[in-house]
C-alpha positions as CSV (number, residue, x, y, z in Angstrom):
1,X,-17.2,44.1,-65.8
2,X,-20.4,45.4,-64.3
3,X,-22.4,48.2,-65.8
4,X,-20.4,51.3,-66.3
5,X,-21.4,53.9,-63.7
6,X,-22.6,57.2,-65.0
7,X,-20.4,60.3,-64.4
8,X,-22.7,61.7,-61.7
9,X,-22.3,58.4,-59.7
10,X,-18.5,58.6,-60.0
11,X,-18.2,62.3,-59.3
12,X,-20.1,62.2,-56.0
13,X,-17.1,60.2,-54.6
14,X,-14.4,62.5,-56.0
15,X,-15.4,65.7,-54.3
16,X,-12.5,67.5,-52.7
17,X,-9.7,66.1,-54.9
18,X,-7.1,68.7,-56.0
19,X,-6.4,68.3,-59.7
20,X,-4.3,67.3,-61.4
21,X,-4.6,64.0,-59.6
22,X,-3.0,60.6,-60.2
23,X,-5.1,57.4,-60.7
24,X,-3.9,56.3,-57.3
25,X,-5.1,59.5,-55.6
26,X,-8.5,59.2,-57.4
27,X,-8.9,55.6,-56.3
28,X,-7.9,56.4,-52.6
29,X,-10.3,59.3,-52.5
30,X,-13.2,57.2,-53.9
31,X,-12.5,54.4,-51.4
32,X,-12.3,56.9,-48.5
33,X,-15.6,58.4,-49.7
34,X,-17.3,55.0,-49.6
35,X,-17.6,54.4,-53.4
36,X,-19.4,51.1,-54.3
37,X,-17.7,48.3,-56.1
38,X,-19.0,49.3,-59.5
39,X,-17.4,52.8,-59.2
40,X,-14.2,51.3,-57.9
41,X,-14.0,48.8,-60.7
42,X,-14.5,51.5,-63.2
43,X,-11.8,53.7,-61.7
44,X,-9.4,50.7,-61.5
45,X,-9.8,50.3,-65.3
46,X,-8.6,53.8,-66.2
47,X,-5.1,54.2,-67.5
48,X,-2.3,55.2,-65.1
49,X,-1.5,58.9,-65.3
50,X,-2.6,62.3,-64.0
51,X,-6.0,63.6,-64.6
52,X,-6.5,67.4,-64.8
53,X,-10.3,67.6,-64.1
54,X,-13.3,65.5,-63.1
55,X,-14.3,65.4,-66.8
56,X,-11.0,63.8,-67.7
57,X,-11.8,61.0,-65.2
58,X,-15.3,60.5,-66.7
59,X,-13.8,60.4,-70.2
60,X,-11.3,57.8,-69.2
61,X,-14.0,55.6,-67.6
62,X,-16.0,55.9,-70.8
63,X,-13.0,55.0,-73.0
64,X,-12.1,52.0,-70.7
65,X,-15.5,50.5,-70.8
């Protein structure tokens, strides 16, 4: 996998998401916001489930890398 994006890179594509949000919702929102491949790969690697806040998404990315 490419270099893990930092949380700021990821969060700029996740604005406007209502939490809790599923992995699929997070991925769709990032795609719609024009996230680059590096960010999308990182989000695709997180476990299925609901995330209750942006920090939970960032933690899951760190854990998955």
